[in-house]
Structures are given as structure tokens and as C-alpha cells.
C-alpha positions as CSV (number, residue, x, y, z in Angstrom):
1,M,7.2,-16.5,96.4
2,G,9.9,-17.8,94.1
3,I,7.5,-20.1,92.4
4,G,5.0,-17.2,92.0
5,M,7.6,-15.0,90.4
6,T,8.6,-17.7,88.1
7,K,5.0,-18.1,87.0
8,N,4.7,-14.4,86.5
9,K,7.7,-14.4,84.3
10,L,6.3,-17.3,82.3
11,V,3.0,-15.5,81.9
12,K,4.9,-12.4,80.7
13,S,6.8,-14.6,78.2
14,V,3.6,-16.1,77.0
15,S,2.1,-12.6,76.6
16,E,5.1,-11.6,74.6
17,L,5.1,-15.1,72.8
18,K,8.7,-15.6,73.8
19,H,10.4,-19.0,74.0
20,A,11.0,-20.1,77.6
21,D,11.1,-23.3,79.7
22,Y,7.4,-24.0,80.2
23,S,7.9,-27.6,81.3
24,G,7.1,-26.8,84.9
25,N,3.7,-25.3,84.0
26,P,1.8,-27.6,81.6
27,E,-1.1,-25.2,81.4
28,L,1.1,-22.2,80.3
29,N,3.0,-24.5,78.0
30,G,-0.3,-25.6,76.3
31,I,-1.3,-21.9,76.0
32,Y,2.1,-21.0,74.5
33,Q,2.0,-23.9,72.0
34,R,-1.5,-23.0,70.9
35,L,-0.4,-19.3,70.5
36,V,2.7,-20.3,68.5
37,E,0.6,-22.5,66.2
38,G,-1.9,-19.7,65.9
39,R,0.8,-17.3,64.9
40,E,2.2,-19.6,62.4
41,Q,-1.3,-20.2,60.9
42,F,-1.8,-16.4,60.9
43,A,1.5,-16.0,59.0
44,Q,0.3,-18.6,56.5
45,V,-3.1,-16.9,56.1
46,F,-1.3,-13.6,55.7
47,E,1.0,-15.1,53.0
48,K,-1.9,-16.7,51.2
49,N,-3.9,-13.5,51.5
50,I,-1.1,-11.6,49.8
51,K,-0.9,-14.2,47.0
52,A,-4.6,-14.0,46.6
53,V,-4.8,-10.3,46.4
54,M,-1.8,-10.3,44.0
55,Q,-3.6,-12.8,41.8
56,I,-6.8,-10.7,41.9
57,S,-4.8,-7.6,41.1
58,S,-3.2,-9.4,38.2
59,L,-6.6,-10.6,37.0
60,D,-8.0,-7.1,37.3
61,L,-5.0,-5.8,35.3
62,M,-5.5,-8.4,32.6
63,L,-9.3,-7.7,32.4
64,Q,-8.7,-4.0,32.2
65,H,-6.1,-4.5,29.5
66,E,-8.3,-6.7,27.5
67,K,-11.3,-4.4,28.0
68,D,-9.1,-1.4,26.7
69,K,-8.0,-3.5,23.7
70,I,-11.6,-4.4,22.9
71,F,-12.7,-0.7,23.1
72,E,-9.6,0.3,21.1
73,I,-10.4,-2.3,18.4
74,S,-14.0,-1.1,18.4
75,R,-12.9,2.5,17.9
76,N,-10.4,1.5,15.2
77,V,-13.1,-0.5,13.4
78,A,-15.5,2.4,13.7
79,R,-12.9,4.8,12.3
80,A,-12.0,2.4,9.5
81,T,-15.7,2.0,8.7
82,E,-16.1,5.8,8.6
83,V,-13.0,6.1,6.3
84,I,-14.1,3.4,3.9
85,F,-17.9,4.1,3.8
86,G,-18.1,7.7,5.0
87,S,-19.9,9.2,8.0
88,S,-23.5,8.2,8.4
89,E,-24.1,11.8,9.5
90,G,-23.4,13.0,5.9
91,A,-26.1,14.4,3.6
92,A,-26.5,11.1,1.8
93,G,-23.6,9.1,3.0
94,N,-20.5,8.5,1.1
95,N,-21.3,6.8,-2.2
96,S,-17.8,6.9,-3.6
97,L,-17.7,3.2,-4.3
98,E,-21.1,3.4,-6.1
99,E,-19.8,6.5,-8.0
100,L,-16.7,4.5,-9.0
101,T,-18.8,1.6,-10.2
102,N,-20.9,4.0,-12.3
103,T,-17.7,5.7,-13.7
104,I,-16.3,2.3,-14.7
105,I,-19.6,1.4,-16.4
106,K,-19.5,4.8,-18.3
107,V,-15.8,4.1,-19.2
108,S,-16.9,0.7,-20.5
109,E,-19.5,2.3,-22.7
110,D,-17.1,4.9,-24.0
111,T,-14.5,2.3,-24.7
112,E,-17.1,0.3,-26.8
113,E,-17.9,3.5,-28.7
114,V,-14.2,4.1,-29.3
115,Y,-13.9,0.5,-30.6
116,R,-16.8,1.0,-33.0
117,K,-15.2,4.2,-34.3
118,I,-11.8,2.5,-34.8
119,E,-13.6,-0.3,-36.6
120,T,-15.3,2.2,-38.9
121,G,-12.0,4.0,-39.5
122,Q,-10.4,0.6,-40.2
123,G,-12.9,0.0,-42.9
124,E,-12.3,3.3,-44.5
125,L,-8.5,2.7,-44.3
126,T,-9.0,-0.7,-46.0
127,A,-11.1,1.0,-48.8
128,I,-8.4,3.7,-49.3
129,R,-5.7,1.0,-49.3
130,D,-7.5,-1.0,-52.0
131,L,-8.2,2.2,-54.0
132,S,-4.6,3.2,-53.8
133,G,-3.6,-0.3,-55.1
134,R,-6.0,0.0,-58.0
135,A,-4.6,3.5,-58.8
136,I,-1.1,2.1,-58.8
137,E,-2.2,-0.6,-61.3
138,V,-3.9,2.0,-63.5
139,S,-0.8,4.2,-63.3
140,K,1.4,1.3,-64.4
141,E,-0.8,0.6,-67.4
142,M,-0.7,4.3,-68.2
143,R,3.1,4.3,-68.0
144,N,3.1,1.3,-70.3
145,D,0.9,3.2,-72.7
146,M,3.2,6.1,-72.5
147,D,6.2,3.9,-73.3
148,H,4.4,2.5,-76.3
149,L,3.4,6.0,-77.4
150,L,7.1,7.0,-77.3
151,E,7.9,4.0,-79.4
152,V,5.3,5.1,-82.0
153,I,6.6,8.7,-81.9
154,N,10.1,7.4,-82.5
155,H,8.8,5.5,-85.4
156,M,7.0,8.6,-86.7
157,N,10.3,10.5,-86.4
158,D,11.9,7.9,-88.6
159,V,9.0,8.2,-91.1
160,I,9.2,12.0,-91.2
161,A,13.0,11.8,-91.6
162,G,12.4,9.5,-94.6
163,I,9.8,11.8,-96.1
164,E,12.1,14.7,-95.6
165,S,14.9,12.8,-97.3
166,I,12.6,12.0,-100.2
167,S,11.4,15.6,-100.4
168,R,15.0,16.8,-100.6
169,Q,15.8,14.3,-103.3
170,T,12.6,15.3,-105.2
171,N,13.5,19.0,-104.9
172,L,16.9,18.2,-106.3
173,L,15.4,16.2,-109.2
174,A,13.0,19.0,-109.9
175,L,15.9,21.5,-110.0
176,N,17.8,19.3,-112.3
177,A,14.7,18.9,-114.5
178,S,14.2,22.7,-114.7
179,I,17.8,23.0,-115.8
180,E,17.4,20.4,-118.5
181,A,14.1,21.9,-119.6
182,A,15.8,25.3,-120.0
183,R,18.4,23.7,-122.2
184,A,15.8,22.0,-124.3
185,G,14.2,25.4,-125.1
186,R,10.7,25.5,-126.3
187,A,10.5,21.8,-126.4
188,G,11.2,21.6,-122.7
189,R,8.9,24.4,-121.5
190,G,6.1,22.0,-120.6
191,F,8.5,19.8,-118.8
192,A,9.9,22.9,-117.0
193,V,6.4,23.8,-115.7
194,V,6.0,20.2,-114.3
195,A,9.5,20.5,-112.8
196,D,8.5,23.7,-111.1
197,E,5.4,22.2,-109.7
198,I,7.3,19.2,-108.4
199,R,9.8,21.4,-106.8
200,S,7.1,23.5,-105.2
201,L,5.5,20.3,-103.9
202,A,8.8,19.1,-102.6
203,E,9.4,22.4,-100.8
204,E,5.8,22.3,-99.3
205,T,6.5,18.8,-98.2
206,Q,9.7,19.9,-96.5
207,K,7.8,22.6,-94.7
208,L,5.1,20.1,-93.6
209,T,7.6,17.6,-92.4
210,G,9.4,20.3,-90.5
211,S,6.2,21.4,-88.8
212,M,5.3,17.7,-88.2
213,G,8.7,17.2,-86.7
214,E,8.2,20.0,-84.3
215,F,4.7,18.7,-83.5
216,V,6.0,15.2,-82.9
217,E,8.9,16.6,-80.8
218,G,6.3,18.4,-78.7
219,I,4.3,15.2,-78.3
220,E,7.5,13.3,-77.4
221,N,8.4,15.9,-74.8
222,A,4.9,15.9,-73.4
223,S,4.9,12.1,-73.4
224,Q,8.2,11.9,-71.6
225,K,6.9,14.3,-69.0
226,S,3.7,12.3,-68.6
227,A,5.8,9.1,-68.3
228,S,8.0,10.8,-65.7
229,S,4.9,12.1,-63.9
230,T,3.3,8.7,-64.1
231,T,6.5,7.1,-62.6
232,N,6.5,9.7,-59.8
233,T,2.8,9.1,-59.3
234,I,3.4,5.3,-59.0
235,E,6.2,5.8,-56.5
236,A,4.1,8.3,-54.5
237,L,1.1,5.9,-54.6
238,G,3.4,3.1,-53.6
239,S,4.8,5.1,-50.6
240,M,1.3,6.2,-49.6
241,T,0.0,2.6,-49.9
242,E,2.9,1.4,-47.7
243,K,2.2,4.1,-45.1
244,I,-1.5,3.3,-45.3
245,G,-0.6,-0.3,-44.7
246,N,1.5,0.6,-41.6
247,V,-1.4,2.8,-40.3
248,W,-3.8,-0.1,-41.0
249,K,-1.6,-2.5,-39.0
250,I,-1.2,0.0,-36.1
251,N,-5.0,0.7,-36.2
252,D,-5.6,-3.1,-36.2
253,E,-3.4,-3.5,-33.2
254,N,-5.1,-0.6,-31.5
255,Q,-8.5,-2.1,-32.3
256,N,-7.4,-5.4,-30.7
257,R,-6.1,-3.5,-27.6
258,V,-9.2,-1.4,-27.3
259,S,-11.2,-4.6,-27.6
260,A,-9.2,-6.2,-24.8
261,V,-9.5,-3.0,-22.7
262,S,-13.2,-3.0,-23.3
263,Q,-13.6,-6.6,-22.2
264,S,-11.4,-5.8,-19.1
265,V,-13.4,-2.7,-18.2
266,T,-16.6,-4.7,-18.7
267,S,-15.3,-7.4,-16.3
268,L,-14.1,-4.7,-13.9
269,A,-17.5,-3.1,-14.0
270,A,-19.1,-6.4,-13.1
271,V,-16.5,-7.0,-10.3
272,S,-17.0,-3.4,-9.1
273,E,-20.7,-4.0,-8.8
274,E,-20.1,-7.2,-6.9
275,I,-17.6,-5.4,-4.7
276,S,-20.1,-2.6,-4.1
277,S,-22.7,-5.1,-3.0
278,T,-20.1,-6.9,-0.8
279,M,-18.9,-3.7,0.7
280,A,-22.5,-2.7,1.6
281,E,-22.8,-6.0,3.4
282,M,-19.4,-5.6,5.0
283,E,-20.4,-2.1,6.2
284,N,-23.4,-3.6,8.0
285,Q,-21.2,-6.4,9.5
286,L,-18.5,-3.9,10.6
287,T,-21.2,-1.7,12.2
288,S,-22.7,-4.7,13.9
289,S,-19.2,-5.9,15.0
290,T,-18.4,-2.5,16.4
291,D,-21.6,-2.4,18.4
292,F,-21.0,-6.0,19.6
293,M,-17.5,-5.2,20.7
294,R,-18.7,-2.2,22.6
295,Q,-21.3,-4.3,24.2
296,I,-18.7,-7.0,25.1
297,G,-16.5,-4.2,26.6
298,D,-19.4,-2.9,28.7
299,E,-20.2,-6.4,29.9
300,L,-16.6,-7.1,30.6
301,T,-16.5,-3.9,32.7
302,K,-19.5,-5.1,34.6
303,A,-18.0,-8.6,35.0
304,A,-14.8,-7.1,36.3
305,Q,-16.6,-5.1,39.0
306,P,-16.8,-8.1,41.4
307,V,-13.1,-8.7,40.9
308,V,-12.4,-5.0,41.8
309,E,-14.6,-5.4,44.9
310,I,-12.9,-8.7,45.9
311,E,-9.5,-7.0,45.4
312,G,-10.6,-4.2,47.7
313,T,-12.0,-6.5,50.3
314,L,-8.8,-8.7,50.3
315,D,-6.7,-5.5,50.5
316,E,-8.7,-4.3,53.4
317,V,-8.4,-7.7,55.1
318,L,-4.6,-7.6,54.5
319,K,-4.4,-4.2,56.1
320,Q,-6.4,-5.5,59.1
321,M,-4.0,-8.4,59.4
322,G,-1.1,-6.0,59.1
323,N,-2.5,-4.1,62.1
324,M,-2.9,-7.4,63.9
325,S,0.8,-8.1,63.2
326,N,1.7,-5.3,65.5
327,D,0.5,-7.5,68.4
328,A,3.1,-9.9,69.8
329,F,0.8,-12.8,69.2
330,F,0.7,-12.1,65.4
331,H,4.0,-10.5,64.7
332,L,6.0,-11.4,61.6
333,E,9.3,-13.2,62.0
334,N,12.4,-11.7,60.5
335,R,12.7,-14.7,58.1
336,E,9.2,-14.1,56.9
337,F,9.8,-10.4,56.4
338,A,13.0,-11.4,54.5
339,A,11.1,-13.8,52.3
340,Y,8.6,-11.0,51.3
341,M,11.5,-8.7,50.5
342,Q,13.2,-11.3,48.4
343,N,9.9,-11.8,46.5
344,A,9.6,-8.0,46.1
345,I,13.1,-7.8,44.6
346,T,12.3,-10.6,42.1
347,A,9.0,-9.1,41.2
348,H,10.6,-5.7,40.4
349,Q,13.3,-7.3,38.4
350,N,10.7,-9.1,36.3
351,W,8.7,-5.8,36.0
352,I,11.7,-3.9,34.6
353,R,12.4,-6.8,32.2
354,N,8.8,-6.7,30.9
355,L,9.1,-3.0,30.4
356,E,12.3,-3.4,28.4
357,K,10.8,-6.1,26.3
358,M,7.7,-4.0,25.7
359,V,9.7,-1.0,24.5
360,Q,12.1,-3.2,22.4
361,E,9.2,-5.0,20.6
362,R,7.0,-1.9,20.6
363,V,4.0,-4.0,21.8
364,I,2.0,-2.9,24.8
365,V,1.4,-5.7,27.3
366,P,-0.3,-5.7,30.7
367,L,2.0,-3.9,33.2
368,Q,1.0,-2.9,36.7
369,L,1.2,0.9,36.9
370,D,-0.4,1.3,40.4
371,S,2.3,1.0,43.0
372,S,-0.3,0.0,45.7
373,K,-1.6,-3.0,43.6
374,C,1.7,-4.8,42.9
375,G,2.9,-7.6,45.1
376,F,5.2,-5.4,47.1
377,G,2.6,-2.6,47.2
378,H,0.0,-4.7,49.0
379,F,2.6,-5.8,51.5
380,Y,4.0,-2.3,51.9
381,Y,0.8,-0.6,52.7
382,S,-0.4,-3.4,55.1
383,I,2.4,-3.5,57.7
384,T,4.8,-1.3,59.6
385,P,8.1,-2.8,60.5
386,K,9.3,-2.5,64.1
387,N,13.0,-2.6,63.4
388,P,14.2,1.1,63.5
389,E,16.9,0.5,60.9
390,I,14.4,-1.0,58.5
391,R,11.8,1.6,59.4
392,V,14.1,4.5,58.2
393,I,14.5,2.9,54.8
394,W,10.9,1.6,54.7
395,D,9.3,5.0,55.2
396,A,11.3,6.6,52.4
397,L,10.4,3.7,50.0
398,G,6.8,4.7,49.4
399,E,7.5,7.7,47.1
400,K,10.4,5.9,45.4
401,H,8.2,2.9,44.7
402,K,5.4,5.2,43.3
403,K,7.9,7.0,41.0
404,F,9.3,3.7,39.8
405,H,5.9,2.5,38.6
406,G,5.3,6.0,37.0
407,Y,8.0,5.2,34.5
408,G,5.8,2.5,33.1
409,A,3.0,4.9,32.5
410,Q,5.3,7.3,30.7
411,A,6.8,4.6,28.5
412,I,3.4,3.3,27.5
413,Q,2.3,6.8,26.6
414,A,5.4,7.3,24.5
415,L,4.6,4.0,22.7
416,F,1.0,5.2,22.1
417,D,2.5,8.4,20.6
418,E,4.9,6.3,18.5
419,D,7.8,8.2,20.1
420,Y,10.1,5.2,20.3
421,T,13.2,7.2,21.1
422,K,11.5,8.7,24.1
423,A,10.2,5.3,25.2
424,Q,13.7,3.9,25.1
425,Q,15.0,6.9,27.1
426,I,12.3,6.4,29.8
427,C,13.1,2.7,29.9
428,R,16.8,3.4,30.5
429,E,15.9,5.9,33.3
430,A,13.6,3.3,34.9
431,G,16.4,0.7,34.8
432,D,18.8,3.1,36.5
433,Y,16.1,4.0,39.1
434,S,15.2,0.3,39.7
435,R,18.8,-0.4,40.8
436,E,18.4,2.3,43.5
437,L,15.0,0.9,44.6
438,I,16.2,-2.7,44.7
439,S,19.3,-1.6,46.6
440,D,17.1,-0.3,49.4
441,M,15.2,-3.6,49.4
442,E,18.4,-5.6,49.5
443,Q,19.6,-3.5,52.4
444,M,16.4,-4.2,54.4
445,L,16.7,-7.9,53.4
446,H,20.2,-7.9,54.8
447,I,19.1,-6.3,58.1
448,A,16.3,-8.8,58.5
449,Q,18.5,-11.7,57.8
450,S,21.2,-10.5,60.2
């Protein structure tokens, strides 16, 4: 009877997979050893399954991120193509570049026309400048002639003064002769007549020299005025010639500049035509690239579908194994549970560091936002701890864990909106909340270890 009860106890210990002294019953001892080895293998398979589903989830996250990047690039390229080349739905497309090329060609033609007109004006300025120079030379010769005329007039004044002096002396002699003829009486009458005639001639001569003096004075005044006018004319022509020379130089510089501009515009027109042709080719290439990237994105979506299915299958297997762990033959040891919790703590610390780095650098990187697909999520939704102390914390952890991952989605949306202040605020809130979440995990870890 005692031996039977001992065997029943051993059978119960085997059924509960508890350690006992099975040395007296080799058969039960063999069963116990096989069950222990099976449980250890189950624990290894469970661990490997968790790692596999985590890797598959990470791969799915990377594929989804790359697919979104490809579609985003495709949309950006399409928008850029539309901005650069215009919408293909327009009446005749956007020919702004072609219009620009035509405008440049028209400007080139107008510039050449301006150059020809400046060249014509330059020729006329040259002719005016030469004519002004000749006018100055003629005016200088005229002034020399005026100076010579004044010298002649001065000489005439001297001659007239001499004639007038002779006339006065003649008049005086005639007067003396009349006096002497009167004294002579009848003998001097004939001489008196001659003396009267000479005196009359002298008086007439004085009148003529007086009139001639006034005439010569008028000529002298007119000549002086002409000489002054000629001098003024020479000075005016000299100033005008100088200004024409300055205008000629400026016009020559403008002509050279317009020539350079004309050549530049002509070169620009040629380059613009080449660019127009290149842009047309680039438009075709960008359109083809956009279609190709969309096709790649669609193919990547199809290629990722088996990954999603594998992830779902592995997750389902993990849940089934979690249900099996409720059986004593497949239960998880406290040390194994503690190891999973330690990995979960490390994973969430890495997650919050990646979020902080992403917000700081303002670059969106793959970040798991689904709380059921992270390493802890797969573990959390596959088992139910038996320890009552752990169970209280465990049951409340689901919503907290879900809210924690929600911060990542909010931060990424803020980065998309370029609201970096909001993204930093969300990141700080996530950091504060992570400490509470990790504190719960550390508490369960401590319970499992103790």
C-alpha cells in the first residue's frame, strides 16, 4: 500500500512536472526526463519563434517604410514634373520654356537691331564731329582775316589822319594866299580866285575825310564785333566738339557693350534651345521614372504580402504555444519570463532613443508603431502569467503599451507637418511615459526573479 501511494505521488509529480526522487521507479524517471527535455525544447522553440516573428515584423516594417518612401518619391517627382513642365491635362501643356526660348531669340534680334542703329548714329556723330572740326578751322581763318582787316583799318585811319592834316594845312595856306592876294590888289585877283578854289577843295577834303573816318570807324566796330563773334563761335564750336567727342566715346562704349550683350543673348538663345530639348527629354525620363517607381512600389507591396502572411502565421503559432504554456508540461520558468522582460525593457529603451534621434535629426526612420508587433507585443499577447502579483500589473500593461507606441505615430505626423516644436514636446512626453512603462516591467522582473 505504501509503495502504491508512493507511486501515485510520483505519477502526480510527473503530471505536474515537479522534481522528485524518481530513482526507485526507472520508468517514471524516464518519462519525467523526457518531459523535462521536451519542456526545455518547447521553451527553446518558443524563444526562437519569438525571435523569428520579431525579425519578420522588423522586415515587414522595413519593407513598408521603403515602399512608402518609394511612393513618396514617386509623388514628389510627379509633382516636380508638373511644376516644371505643367500639367498634361492643360489645353496644350505648359510651353513656358519654349516661350522663354522664343523670347530670348526675339531679344537677340532686337539687340542686333539696336546695335545697327547705334552704329548708324555713331557714323552720324563722327560726321558731325568732323564737320565741327572743319567749322572751327574756317572760323579760325575768318578770325585771322578779321585781325588783318583791323590792321588795314588802323592803317586807313592813319592815312585819313594824314590827309586831314594835309587838308588843314592846305586850307591854312589858301587862307594866307587869299590874304596876300587881297593886299596885292588887282594884281592878286587871279591868285585870290585860285586860293579860294584851293580852300574850297581843302574844306571838301576835310568833309570827305570826316565822313571816311566815320565809315572806317563803323567798319572797325563791325569788324571788332565780327572778330568777337568769331571768337565766341570758335569757343562754342570747340565746346560742342568736345561734347560730341564725349558722346562719341560713350556711344562707342555702348556699342561695344550692346555688341557683347548681343553675343551673350545669342549664346543664351542657343543654350536655351538646347535646354528646351534636354528638358523635353528629361520630362519623358521623369515620367518614365515616376511610372517605374510606382510599379516597383506595387511589386514591393506584392512581394511583402508573403512576409505579412508569414508574420501572421508565426504570431498565430506563438499564441498557440502560449496557450500550451498554460499546461504544466510546457510552462515557462520564472527565469525565462524574467529574460523576456529584460529583453522588453532593453527594446523599449532602444525604441525611445530612436524616437529622440529621429526628432532631433528631423529624419523619419522605420519605427514600430503597432504595439502588437514589437518584441514585447508578440510575447504579451501570446501568454498569460500565472503569478497573481505579476498578473495584476500584466493586465494593466496592454493599454499603457498601446499608448506608448501611439506617441511615435504622433511624433512622425508632427515631423511630416514640419511642426518640430510639437514633435519635441511629444518626444518628451513619450520619454516621461516610457519611464512609467519600464517601471512596471522592472517590477514584474523583480517579482519573477524573487
